[in-house]
C-alpha positions as CSV (number, residue, x, y, z in Angstrom):
1,M,0.0,0.0,0.0
2,S,1.2,3.5,-0.7
3,Y,1.9,6.0,2.0
4,E,-1.2,8.0,1.0
5,K,-3.4,5.0,1.2
6,D,-1.9,4.0,4.6
7,F,-2.4,7.5,5.9
8,L,-6.1,7.7,4.7
9,K,-6.8,4.2,6.1
10,A,-5.3,5.2,9.5
11,F,-7.2,8.5,9.5
12,E,-10.5,6.9,8.6
13,D,-10.0,4.3,11.4
14,W,-9.3,7.1,13.9
15,V,-12.4,9.1,12.8
16,N,-14.5,6.0,13.1
17,S,-13.2,5.4,16.6
18,Q,-13.9,9.0,17.5
19,V,-17.5,8.6,16.3
20,M,-17.9,5.5,18.6
21,I,-16.3,7.3,21.6
22,N,-18.4,10.4,21.2
23,E,-21.6,8.4,20.8
24,M,-21.0,6.6,24.0
25,A,-20.0,9.8,25.8
26,M,-23.1,11.6,24.5
27,E,-25.4,8.8,25.8
28,E,-23.6,8.8,29.2
29,S,-24.0,12.6,29.4
30,R,-27.7,12.2,28.7
31,R,-28.1,9.5,31.3
32,V,-26.3,11.7,33.9
33,L,-28.5,14.6,33.0
34,E,-31.7,12.6,33.4
35,E,-30.7,10.9,36.6
36,D,-28.9,13.7,38.5
37,Q,-30.2,16.8,36.8
38,D,-26.6,18.0,36.5
39,E,-26.4,20.9,34.1
40,R,-22.8,20.2,33.4
41,A,-24.0,17.0,31.8
42,A,-26.2,19.1,29.5
43,D,-23.2,21.2,28.4
44,A,-21.1,18.0,27.9
45,Y,-23.9,16.5,25.8
46,I,-23.9,19.5,23.5
47,R,-20.1,19.4,23.1
48,Y,-20.1,15.6,22.3
49,E,-23.0,16.1,19.8
50,S,-21.1,18.9,18.1
51,K,-17.9,16.8,17.8
52,L,-20.0,13.9,16.5
53,D,-21.5,16.0,13.8
54,A,-18.0,17.0,12.7
55,Y,-16.7,13.5,12.6
56,R,-19.7,12.3,10.7
57,F,-19.1,15.1,8.2
58,I,-15.5,13.7,7.7
59,Q,-17.0,10.2,7.4
60,A,-19.1,11.4,4.5
61,K,-16.0,12.8,2.8
62,F,-14.5,9.3,3.0
63,D,-17.6,7.9,1.5
64,N,-17.2,10.4,-1.4
65,Y,-13.6,9.3,-1.8
66,R,-14.6,5.6,-2.0
67,S,-17.4,6.4,-4.5
68,G,-15.1,8.4,-6.8
69,K,-16.9,11.7,-6.0
70,A,-15.4,15.1,-5.5
71,F,-14.6,16.3,-2.0
72,H,-17.4,18.9,-2.1
73,D,-20.1,16.6,-3.6
74,L,-23.1,16.2,-1.4
75,P,-24.0,12.7,-0.1
76,D,-26.7,10.9,-2.0
77,G,-30.2,11.4,-0.7
78,I,-29.4,14.4,1.5
79,F,-32.2,16.5,0.1
80,G,-35.6,15.8,1.6
81,K,-34.0,14.0,4.5
82,R,-34.1,15.3,8.1
83,Q,-31.9,14.3,10.9
84,Y,-32.7,15.2,14.5
């Protein structure tokens, strides 16, 4: 494998691990907020959610790369789709 492919593979693996970590942290923050009514958990939840959005954006760019699309192309099916 070339240096670039090795680098992209390692970077994608790291991004995927960050998505998993932030999903778990976000869920734990929500649990703490619901059980303890700790407002710091609400702030933490927002921070983890923001990070998760950024990492998912990067994951979409890897999907573009694998599909042979340009970096700035939008993911398929994005219009008419809502995410909450």
